[in-house]
C-alpha positions as CSV (number, residue, x, y, z in Angstrom):
1,X,-11.8,-20.7,15.3
2,X,-9.8,-18.8,17.8
3,X,-8.4,-20.1,21.1
4,X,-7.3,-18.3,24.2
5,X,-3.5,-18.1,23.6
6,X,-3.0,-15.1,25.8
7,X,-5.0,-12.3,27.5
8,X,-4.5,-10.2,24.4
9,X,-6.1,-12.7,22.0
10,X,-9.0,-14.0,24.2
11,X,-11.7,-12.9,21.8
12,X,-11.2,-12.8,18.1
13,X,-12.8,-13.5,14.7
14,X,-10.8,-14.3,11.5
15,X,-11.1,-13.9,7.8
16,X,-8.7,-15.8,5.5
17,X,-7.9,-15.1,1.9
18,X,-5.5,-16.3,-0.8
19,X,-4.3,-14.6,-3.9
20,X,-4.6,-17.9,-5.8
21,X,-7.8,-19.8,-6.0
22,X,-7.7,-23.3,-7.5
23,X,-8.6,-26.8,-6.5
24,X,-6.2,-28.1,-3.8
25,X,-6.0,-31.4,-5.6
26,X,-4.9,-30.0,-8.9
27,X,-2.6,-27.1,-8.0
28,X,0.2,-27.1,-5.4
29,X,0.1,-24.4,-2.7
30,X,2.3,-21.3,-3.1
31,X,4.0,-20.2,0.0
32,X,3.6,-16.5,0.8
33,X,0.4,-16.0,-1.3
34,X,-2.2,-16.0,1.4
35,X,-3.3,-14.0,4.4
36,X,-5.6,-13.8,7.3
37,X,-7.3,-10.9,9.1
38,X,-7.7,-11.6,12.8
39,X,-9.9,-9.3,15.0
40,X,-8.8,-9.0,18.6
41,X,-9.8,-7.0,21.6
42,X,-6.4,-5.3,22.5
43,X,-4.4,-4.7,19.3
44,X,-1.7,-2.6,20.9
45,X,-1.0,-5.1,23.6
46,X,-0.8,-7.9,21.1
47,X,1.6,-5.9,18.9
48,X,3.9,-5.5,21.9
49,X,3.7,-9.2,22.8
50,X,4.4,-10.4,19.2
51,X,7.3,-7.9,18.8
52,X,8.8,-9.0,22.0
53,X,8.7,-12.6,20.8
54,X,10.5,-11.8,17.6
55,X,7.7,-11.6,15.1
56,X,8.4,-10.0,11.8
57,X,6.2,-6.9,12.2
58,X,5.6,-4.9,9.0
59,X,4.0,-1.8,10.6
60,X,2.9,-0.5,14.0
61,X,-0.8,-0.3,15.0
62,X,-2.5,2.8,13.7
63,X,-6.1,4.0,13.1
64,X,-7.3,3.9,9.5
65,X,-10.1,5.8,7.8
66,X,-12.0,2.5,7.3
67,X,-12.7,2.3,11.1
68,X,-10.0,-0.2,12.1
69,X,-6.8,0.0,14.2
70,X,-4.5,-2.7,12.9
71,X,-1.0,-3.9,12.1
72,X,0.6,-6.6,9.9
73,X,3.1,-9.3,10.5
74,X,4.6,-11.9,8.1
75,X,4.7,-15.5,8.9
76,X,7.7,-17.8,8.1
77,X,6.2,-18.7,4.7
78,X,5.7,-15.0,3.8
79,X,1.9,-14.9,4.3
80,X,0.4,-11.7,5.6
81,X,-1.3,-11.7,9.0
82,X,-3.3,-8.7,9.9
83,X,-4.4,-8.1,13.5
84,X,-6.9,-5.4,14.2
85,X,-9.8,-4.1,16.2
86,X,-12.5,-1.4,15.8
87,X,-10.8,2.0,16.0
88,X,-11.9,4.3,18.9
89,X,-10.5,7.4,17.2
90,X,-13.3,9.6,15.7
């Protein structure tokens, strides 16, 4: 579920993943071993906003051959957050 945090994130979808799959009741969570892909409408504006707020950006937005324009940040636990949108470059 995504909420309207700012004009740059008004519309989004998300996909979460973890490098470790186990029952939460039997295995403690590992910090820094998960991630989420969040689809937004204005990836460049969001990048500038997060960078200005001190986010740990791992790369700048760019167009990729798989049809997305995205960038990555790392949260305080070391998890990877990828923000992207469909690329308009052809």
